[in-house]
C-alpha positions in Angstrom: 10.0 -7.5 -8.2 8.1 -9.7 -10.6 4.8 -11.0 -11.8 3.6 -14.5 -10.8 0.7 -16.8 -11.7 -0.4 -20.3 -10.8 -3.2 -22.6 -11.9 -4.2 -25.8 -10.1 -6.8 -28.0 -11.7 -8.3 -31.4 -11.5 -6.4 -34.6 -12.5 -5.8 -34.6 -16.2 -6.4 -30.9 -16.6 -4.1 -29.0 -18.8 -3.3 -25.8 -16.9 -0.5 -24.6 -19.1 -2.4 -22.3 -21.5 -4.2 -20.5 -18.6 -1.0 -19.8 -16.8 0.7 -18.6 -19.9 -2.1 -16.2 -20.7 -2.1 -14.9 -17.1 1.7 -14.2 -17.1 1.7 -12.7 -20.6 -0.5 -9.8 -19.5 1.8 -9.2 -16.5 4.8 -8.5 -18.7 5.2 -5.0 -17.3 5.9 -6.6 -13.9 8.7 -8.7 -15.3 10.0 -7.7 -18.7 13.3 -9.6 -18.6 12.2 -13.2 -18.8 9.1 -15.5 -18.5 9.4 -19.0 -17.2 6.7 -21.7 -16.8 6.8 -25.0 -14.9 4.1 -27.7 -15.3 3.7 -30.9 -13.3 3.9 -34.2 -15.1 0.2 -34.8 -14.8 -0.6 -31.3 -16.1 -2.6 -30.5 -13.0 -0.4 -27.7 -11.7 1.4 -24.8 -13.6 3.5 -22.1 -12.1 4.5 -19.0 -14.1 6.9 -16.2 -13.5 7.8 -12.9 -15.3 11.1 -11.6 -14.0 12.4 -8.1 -13.3 16.1 -8.6 -12.7 17.6 -6.7 -9.8 19.8 -9.3 -8.1 21.9 -12.0 -9.9 21.2 -10.7 -13.4 22.7 -13.6 -15.3 21.1 -16.5 -13.5 18.1 -17.0 -11.5 15.1 -18.1 -13.7 13.0 -17.6 -10.6 11.3 -20.9 -10.8 13.0 -22.1 -7.7 13.2 -25.9 -6.9 14.8 -28.0 -4.2 17.4 -30.6 -5.0 15.0 -33.3 -6.3 12.5 -30.8 -7.8 9.7 -31.9 -5.5 9.2 -28.3 -4.1 8.7 -25.6 -6.7 7.9 -21.9 -6.1 7.5 -18.6 -7.8 8.2 -15.4 -5.9 7.4 -11.7 -6.3 9.4 -9.4 -4.1 12.5 -9.2 -2.1 13.8 -11.2 0.9 16.2 -9.0 2.8 19.2 -10.5 4.7 19.0 -13.6 2.6 22.8 -14.0 2.5 22.9 -14.9 6.2 19.9 -17.3 5.8 21.5 -18.9 2.8 24.8 -19.5 4.6 23.0 -21.1 7.5 21.0 -23.4 5.2 24.1 -24.4 3.4 25.7 -25.5 6.7 22.6 -27.7 7.1 23.2 -29.4 3.8 21.0 -27.5 1.4 22.3 -26.8 -2.1 21.7 -23.5 -4.0 21.7 -23.1 -7.7 21.6 -19.3 -8.0 22.6 -16.2 -6.1 19.1 -14.8 -5.9 17.3 -14.0 -2.7 14.1 -15.9 -3.6 15.8 -19.4 -3.5 15.9 -19.4 0.3 12.2 -19.9 0.4 12.3 -23.4 -0.9 14.8 -24.6 1.7 13.2 -22.7 4.6 9.9 -24.5 3.6 11.7 -27.9 3.6 12.8 -27.2 7.2 9.9 -25.3 8.7 6.8 -26.0 6.5 4.3 -23.1 6.5 6.2 -21.5 9.5 8.9 -20.5 7.0 7.1 -17.2 6.7 8.2 -16.3 10.2 11.8 -16.4 8.9 11.3 -14.1 5.9 11.9 -10.4 6.1 10.8 -8.2 3.1 8.1 -7.3 0.7 6.9 -10.5 -1.0 4.1 -12.7 -2.3 4.7 -16.3 -3.5 3.0 -19.5 -4.6 4.7 -22.8 -3.7 3.8 -26.4 -4.9 4.8 -29.4 -2.8 4.7 -32.4 -5.2 5.2 -35.0 -2.5 2.4 -33.7 -0.3 0.2 -32.5 -3.2 -0.1 -29.2 -1.4 -0.2 -25.7 -2.6 1.1 -23.0 -0.2 0.8 -19.2 -1.0 1.6 -16.3 1.3 1.8 -12.5 1.4 4.1 -10.2 3.4 3.1 -8.7 6.7 1.9 -5.3 5.5 0.7 -6.3 2.0 3.3 -4.4 0.0 3.1 -7.1 -2.7 -0.2 -8.1 -4.2 -1.6 -11.6 -4.7 -5.1 -12.4 -5.9 -6.9 -15.7 -6.4 -10.1 -17.2 -7.7 -11.5 -20.6 -6.8 -14.3 -22.8 -8.1 -15.0 -26.5 -7.7 -12.6 -27.4 -10.5 -9.6 -25.1 -10.1 -7.7 -22.6 -8.1 -5.9 -19.7 -9.9 -3.5 -17.1 -8.6 -2.0 -13.9 -10.2 -0.2 -10.8 -9.1 -2.9 -8.7 -10.7 -6.6 -9.3 -11.4 -6.1 -8.8 -15.1 -4.0 -12.0 -15.0 -6.9 -14.0 -13.6 -9.2 -12.5 -16.2 -6.9 -13.6 -19.0 -6.8 -17.1 -17.4 -10.5 -17.4 -17.8 -12.1 -15.8 -14.7 -15.2 -13.9 -15.7 -15.3 -10.5 -13.8 -18.4 -8.8 -12.4 -19.0 -6.2 -9.7 -18.8 -7.4 -6.1 -21.4 -5.2 -4.5 -20.0 -5.6 -1.0 -16.4 -5.0 -2.0 -17.4 -2.0 -4.0 -19.4 -0.5 -1.1 -16.4 -1.0 1.3 -14.0 0.6 -1.2 -16.3 3.5 -1.8 -16.6 4.3 1.9 -13.5 2.9 3.6 -10.8 3.2 0.9 -10.3 -0.6 1.1 -12.2 -3.8 0.8 -12.4 -6.0 3.9 -11.8 -9.7 4.6 -10.0 -10.3 1.4 -12.8 -9.0 -0.8 -12.1 -7.0 -4.0 -14.5 -4.9 -6.1 -14.7 -7.9 -8.4 -17.0 -10.8 -7.8 -15.2 -14.2 -7.4 -11.8 -12.6 -6.9 -10.2 -12.6 -3.5 -7.1 -10.8 -2.3 -4.9 -12.8 0.1 -4.8 -10.4 3.1 -1.5 -9.0 4.4 0.1 -11.3 6.9 -1.8 -14.4 5.8 -1.1 -17.6 3.9 -3.4 -20.0 2.0 -3.0 -23.7 2.2 -4.7 -26.0 -0.4 -4.8 -29.8 0.0 -7.2 -32.6 -0.9 -9.6 -30.2 -2.6 -9.9 -27.9 0.4 -8.3 -24.5 0.9 -7.9 -22.5 4.2 -6.6 -18.9 4.7 -4.8 -18.4 8.0 -3.1 -15.4 9.6 0.5 -15.7 10.6 1.3 -12.1 11.7 -0.5 -9.1 13.0 0.5 -5.6 14.2 0.2 -6.3 17.9 0.4 -3.1 20.0 1.0 -3.8 23.7 -1.6 -3.2 26.3 -1.1 0.1 28.1 -0.3 -1.8 31.3 2.4 -3.8 29.5 4.4 -0.9 27.9 8.1 -1.1 28.7 9.7 1.3 31.2 10.2 4.8 29.5 13.7 5.8 28.3 15.1 9.2 27.5 14.3 11.0 24.3 18.0 10.7 23.2 18.0 6.9 23.9 14.9 6.4 21.7 16.3 8.6 19.0 19.7 6.7 19.0 17.9 3.3 18.8 15.7 4.4 15.9 18.7 5.9 14.0 20.6 2.6 14.2 17.6 0.5 13.2 16.6 2.7 10.3 20.1 3.0 9.1 20.4 -0.8 8.9 17.0 -1.1 7.2 18.1 1.4 4.5 21.5 -0.3 4.0 19.9 -3.7 3.7 17.5 -2.5 1.0 20.3 -1.0 -1.0 21.5 -4.5 -2.0 21.1 -4.6 -5.7 22.9 -5.5 -8.9 21.3 -2.5 -10.7 21.5 1.2 -9.8 19.3 2.4 -6.9 17.5 5.7 -6.7 15.2 7.4 -4.2 11.8 9.2 -4.2 12.1 12.7 -2.6 9.6 15.3 -1.4 10.0 18.2 1.1 9.1 16.0 4.1 11.2 14.2 6.7 10.4 10.6 5.6 11.9 10.5 2.1 14.7 12.9 3.2 15.7 10.5 6.0 15.9 7.7 3.5 18.0 9.6 1.1 20.3 10.9 3.8 20.9 7.4 5.1 21.4 6.0 1.6 24.1 8.6 0.9 25.9 7.3 4.1 26.3 3.9 2.4 26.7 4.9 -1.2 30.0 5.3 -3.1 28.5 8.3 -4.9 25.5 10.5 -4.2 22.2 8.7 -4.7 20.0 10.2 -7.5 16.5 11.4 -6.3 13.2 12.0 -8.2 10.6 14.5 -7.1 7.1 15.4 -8.2 6.4 19.1 -9.1 2.9 20.5 -9.5 2.0 23.8 -11.3 -0.1 24.8 -8.2 2.4 26.5 -5.8 0.3 25.6 -2.8 0.9 21.9 -3.5 4.4 22.0 -4.8 7.4 20.9 -2.7 10.0 20.8 -5.3 11.9 23.9 -4.0 12.2 22.3 -0.5 13.3 18.9 -2.0 15.8 20.7 -4.3 17.4 22.5 -1.3 17.7 19.3 0.6 19.1 17.3 -2.3 21.7 20.0 -3.0 22.9 19.9 0.6 23.2 16.1 0.4 24.9 16.3 -2.9 22.3 14.2 -4.7 21.3 14.9 -8.3 17.5 15.6 -8.4 15.1 15.0 -11.3 12.1 17.1 -11.5 8.9 15.3 -12.7 6.3 17.9 -13.6 2.6 17.0 -13.4 0.0 19.1 -15.1 -3.7 18.9 -15.7 -2.9 17.7 -19.2 -0.6 14.9 -18.0 -3.1 13.8 -15.4 -5.7 13.6 -18.2 -3.3 11.6 -20.4 -2.4 9.1 -17.7 -5.7 8.7 -15.8 -7.3 5.7 -17.7 -4.0 3.8 -17.9 -3.4 4.3 -14.2 -6.8 2.9 -13.2 -6.2 -0.1 -15.4 -3.0 -0.8 -13.5 -4.5 -0.1 -10.1 -7.6 -2.2 -10.7 -9.6 -0.4 -8.0 -11.3 2.9 -7.2 -9.3 6.1 -6.5 -10.4 9.2 -4.7 -7.8 11.7 -5.9 -5.1 12.0 -8.6 -2.2 11.2 -6.3 -1.7 7.8 -7.8 -1.8 9.3 -11.3 1.0 11.6 -10.3 3.0 8.7 -8.8 2.4 6.9 -12.1 4.3 9.8 -13.8 7.0 9.6 -11.2 7.7 5.9 -11.7 7.8 6.4 -15.4 10.4 9.0 -15.0 12.5 6.7 -12.9 12.3 4.0 -15.6 13.1 6.5 -18.3 16.2 7.5 -16.4 17.4 3.9 -16.4 16.6 2.9 -12.8 14.7 -0.2 -11.7 14.9 0.2 -7.9 13.9 3.1 -5.6 13.7 3.4 -1.9 10.8 5.4 -0.5 9.5 6.9 2.8 6.2 5.1 2.5 4.9 3.6 5.7 6.5 6.1 8.1 3.3 8.0 8.7 1.5 4.7 9.6 4.3 3.6 11.9 5.2 6.9 13.7 1.8 8.7 13.6 2.6 11.2 10.9 -0.9 12.1 9.6 -2.8 15.1 11.1 -5.7 12.7 11.9 -3.4 11.0 14.5 -2.6 14.3 16.1 -6.4 15.1 16.4 -7.1 11.6 17.9 -4.3 12.0 20.4 -5.3 15.5 21.5 -9.0 14.8 21.7 -8.2 12.4 24.5 -5.2 14.4 25.9 -4.9 16.9 28.7 -5.8 20.5 28.7 -2.1 21.3 28.7 -1.5 19.3 25.5 -4.4 21.0 23.8 -2.9 24.4 24.6 0.5 23.3 23.3 -1.2 22.4 20.0 -2.9 25.7 19.9 0.4 27.6 20.4 2.3 25.3 18.0 -0.2 25.9 15.2 -1.1 29.5 16.1 -4.8 28.7 16.5 -7.5 30.8 17.9 -9.8 29.3 20.6 -12.5 28.9 18.0 -10.2 27.2 15.5 -9.0 24.8 18.2 -12.6 24.0 19.1 -13.4 23.2 15.5 -10.3 21.1 15.2 -11.2 19.0 18.2 -14.9 19.1 17.2 -16.4 17.4 20.2 -19.8 17.2 18.5 -18.4 14.6 16.2 -17.6 12.3 19.1 -21.3 11.3 19.3 -21.7 10.7 15.6 -21.4 6.9 15.6 -23.1 4.8 18.2 -21.4 1.7 16.9 -17.9 3.0 17.4 -18.6 4.6 20.7 -20.1 1.4 22.1 -17.3 -0.9 20.8 -14.3 1.4 20.8 -15.3 4.2 23.0 -14.1 6.9 20.6 -14.5 8.1 17.0 -11.2 8.0 15.0 -10.7 11.2 13.0 -10.0 9.1 9.9 -13.5 7.4 10.2 -15.0 10.8 10.8 -13.8 11.8 7.4 -15.4 8.6 5.9 -18.7 9.6 7.5 -18.5 13.0 5.8 -17.8 11.1 2.5 -20.9 9.0 3.0 -23.0 12.2 3.3 -21.6 13.4 0.0 -22.3 10.1 -1.7 -25.8 9.6 -0.3 -27.7 12.1 -2.6 -26.3 10.3 -5.8 -26.8 6.7 -4.6 -29.9 4.5 -4.3 -31.5 4.0 -0.9 -29.8 0.7 -0.4 -26.5 2.5 0.0 -27.7 4.4 3.0 -28.7 1.3 4.9 -25.2 0.1 5.6 -23.4 0.7 8.9 -19.9 1.4 7.8 -18.5 1.3 11.3 -20.0 -2.2 11.9 -18.5 -3.3 8.5 -15.1 -2.3 9.6 -15.1 -3.5 13.2 -16.6 -6.9 12.2 -13.6 -7.5 10.1 -11.1 -6.8 12.9 -10.1 -8.5 16.2 -11.4 -5.7 18.4 -11.0 -7.5 21.7 -7.5 -8.9 20.9 -5.9 -6.0 19.0 -7.8 -2.8 20.0 -9.2 -3.0 23.5 -6.8 -1.9 26.2 -4.5 0.0 23.8 -3.9 3.7 23.8 -6.1 5.8 21.5 -3.2 6.6 19.2 -2.2 2.9 18.8 -5.8 2.0 18.1 -5.9 4.6 15.3 -2.6 3.4 13.9 -3.9 -0.2 13.9 -7.1 0.8 12.1 -5.1 2.7 9.5 -2.7 -0.2 9.0 -5.6 -2.5 8.3 -7.3 -0.3 5.8 -5.6 2.7 4.1 -2.1 1.3 4.3 -2.7 -1.9 2.2 -5.7 -0.5 0.4 -4.1 2.7 -0.9 -0.5 3.6 0.2 1.0 0.2 -0.7 -1.1 -0.5 -3.7 -2.4 2.3 -5.9 0.2 4.7 -4.5 3.1 2.3 -4.7 3.3 -1.2 -6.2 0.7 -0.9 -8.9 1.9 2.4 -10.4 5.6 1.5 -10.0 5.4 -2.0 -11.5 3.4 -0.5 -14.3 6.8 0.8 -15.4 8.9 -2.1 -14.2 10.1 -0.2 -11.1 10.6 -1.9 -7.8 10.1 0.1 -4.6 11.6 -0.8 -1.2 10.2 0.4 2.2 12.7 0.8 5.0 10.1 2.2 7.4 8.3 -1.2 7.3 11.3 -3.2 8.3 10.2 -5.6 11.0 12.7 -4.3 13.5 11.8 -0.7 12.9 8.1 -1.6 13.3 8.7 -3.6 16.5 10.5 -0.7 18.0 7.7 1.7 17.1 5.0 -0.5 18.5 6.3 -0.1 22.0 7.0 3.6 22.0 5.1 5.8 24.4 2.7 8.2 22.9 5.0 11.2 23.6 7.6 9.8 21.1 5.0 9.8 18.3 2.9 12.9 19.2 4.6 15.6 21.3 3.4 19.1 21.8 1.2 18.9 18.7 4.1 17.7 16.5 3.9 14.3 14.8 6.8 11.8 14.4 8.7 13.3 17.4 11.2 10.5 17.7 12.0 10.4 14.0 12.6 14.2 13.9 15.0 13.9 16.8 16.8 10.8 15.3 17.3 12.5 12.0 18.9 15.8 13.2 22.3 14.6 12.0 21.1 13.3 8.7 18.7 15.8 7.1 18.7 19.6 7.0 17.1 21.3 10.1 14.4 22.9 8.0 13.2 19.5 7.0 13.2 18.2 10.5 11.1 21.1 11.6 8.5 21.0 8.8 5.0 19.7 9.7 3.5 16.8 7.8 2.3 17.8 4.3 0.7 14.8 2.6 1.1 14.3 -1.1 -1.7 16.2 -2.8 -2.1 16.3 -6.6 -4.2 19.1 -8.1 -8.0 18.6 -7.8 -9.5 17.1 -10.9 -13.0 18.7 -11.2 -12.5 22.1 -9.5 -11.4 23.9 -12.7 -14.0 22.8 -15.2 -12.0 24.1 -18.1 -8.9 22.1 -17.5 -8.1 19.0 -19.6 -8.3 16.7 -16.6 -11.7 18.1 -15.5 -13.1 17.8 -19.0 -11.9 14.1 -19.1 -13.6 13.3 -15.8 -16.8 15.1 -16.9 -16.9 13.0 -20.1 -16.3 9.8 -18.2 -19.0 10.5 -15.6 -21.5 11.4 -18.4 -20.7 8.2 -20.3 -22.9 5.1 -20.4 -20.6 3.3 -18.1 -22.0 5.2 -15.1 -25.2 3.1 -15.6 -23.2 0.0 -14.7 -22.1 1.1 -11.3 -24.0 -0.6 -8.4 -25.6 1.8 -5.8 -25.2 4.8 -8.1 -28.2 6.9 -9.4 -26.8 8.0 -12.7 -29.5 10.6 -13.3 -28.9 12.2 -9.9 -25.1 12.2 -10.5 -25.5 14.0 -13.8 -27.8 16.5 -12.3 -25.2 17.1 -9.6 -22.6 17.7 -12.3 -24.9 20.3 -13.9 -25.1 22.1 -10.6 -21.5 22.1 -9.6 -20.3 25.2 -11.5 -22.7 27.4 -9.5 -21.7 25.9 -6.1 -19.5 27.6 -3.6 -15.8 26.5 -3.6 -16.0 24.4 -0.4 -19.0 22.2 -1.3 -17.6 21.8 -4.8 -14.3 20.5 -3.4 -16.1 18.1 -1.1 -17.5 16.4 -4.1 -14.1 15.7 -5.5 -13.5 12.4 -3.8 -16.9 10.7 -4.5 -17.0 11.9 -8.1 -13.4 10.7 -8.7 -14.3 7.4 -7.2 -17.2 7.0 -9.6 -15.1 8.1 -12.6 -12.5 5.4 -11.8 -15.4 2.9 -11.4 -16.5 3.8 -14.9 -13.0 3.2 -16.3 -13.0 -0.3 -14.5 -16.4 -1.1 -16.0 -15.1 -0.3 -19.5 -11.6 -1.8 -19.3 -12.6 -5.1 -17.6 -15.9 -5.5 -19.5 -18.1 -5.5 -16.3 
């Protein structure tokens, strides 16, 4: 993984200094070597900061074709590149390094912009075609690697992080629409960010610039089949065997590295599956790294330790306390460049730092599994709200629920909460129900303009409802919505790339392998949600890989300690100080006086109402940090 930047200006422009400034501030993404290329007329400059994981001695990562008319900078990994390289060599192409990124240049020569269809991995790149005077930039299918850009009438700038654009001369201000979407939906839609004038190239899209005109086009989408087009069902064992083979290959492919590789581990099936499969292919047990919280109700270290011991993997415990969260909060927000609702990414910031301090640059993770195999409780709720009476009773028995508890879980009253969703989707996803609750918590501390927005319309207007949602099962509709919002907006950004690359650590995601995802897309609902249990097919497939206690555990999402609940803790005191600072006055939509009055009332509130304020107040605290750090 690396940092990249690019500047394209008018004829006669000197773009070198802007690109150098952008790449310099991205040193944490590529501490090993920085390289810059500039066109003869000074109009185009590409810059790259390298984190070496493959071909450590060569590979400057400014890749060119044989006559240097096509030049590219790449952030990320292309998996299976050896086979692609061998094929290209038989067609007459010459390679100068052993790096994976060099295949891009020659695939582009043969396929043009369609080269993205031949790339597997997590990546973002910018390519300049000197002959055609064309700039081509693209981002991977799920958005694991970031790429931001800013355009005016005189120039087009790219960088892996927004701070790179700011260093290149882009003046940052709040984008009211992007901020609103992030506050409510956890993500900004249609490529917007929380910063005015800064766009994020959406996942599965590319940008083409030529003759002063740029166009953003989609090249891939997560296409779930229509219910009527689902393939004939197979046996549970057949599905499990297929998944085991696919995931085993995905893990093996991602272990390719010229530096040692580790693994994130929790007490859940996702990371344990990855570690178990890694150990099948490793010459010695793979080291694992696990978060540990001082709140026993949140801590999974004992389960992870038991599993690591049975697999023979050494395990590093990374302790996270209120004091460490307070110490890392501001720096984490600076790296994430967006709002956060909880301290999970601050904890992952500590985890990646421990990986770096242990001498590792590459880790495999279980991220993406929940979005592919319906692992979150919200998917169980969506499935059962539209399931049979028998399925509802199975859930009741599996969880040991009373009739009243089951009624509250299914919550039929919530199904009429959104006219927009009911008219266009026919149901209210449990995830969006949670966002509606958040809006209610935000409303008293925001100006009236905040309450006038229809969040459901905002979301649905950014999606292809007819082409990608209509006619699909409820569970696949919910998975699609999550893959377009929380997955790129949270899981793959502030919980992954941004906090890992802050410490020059590269994460790899076997569950988002294209073949694994294609397999999961066509699974019947019963292979995802079965008798109230999530990820049914994965649990069955992993019985020979992970301990039985892990296979049987229900999903327990990462949950760092609450920040504001204990007003005496160092983290709570930090957040209070931030929310009472002058930077709160700079946040659009927010009534600073009402917010501070709410803070005054919190200590006397009952525990549940106090906990419900955690997400909105954490969001506002992170917005204050952005306001200060980026001079908004």
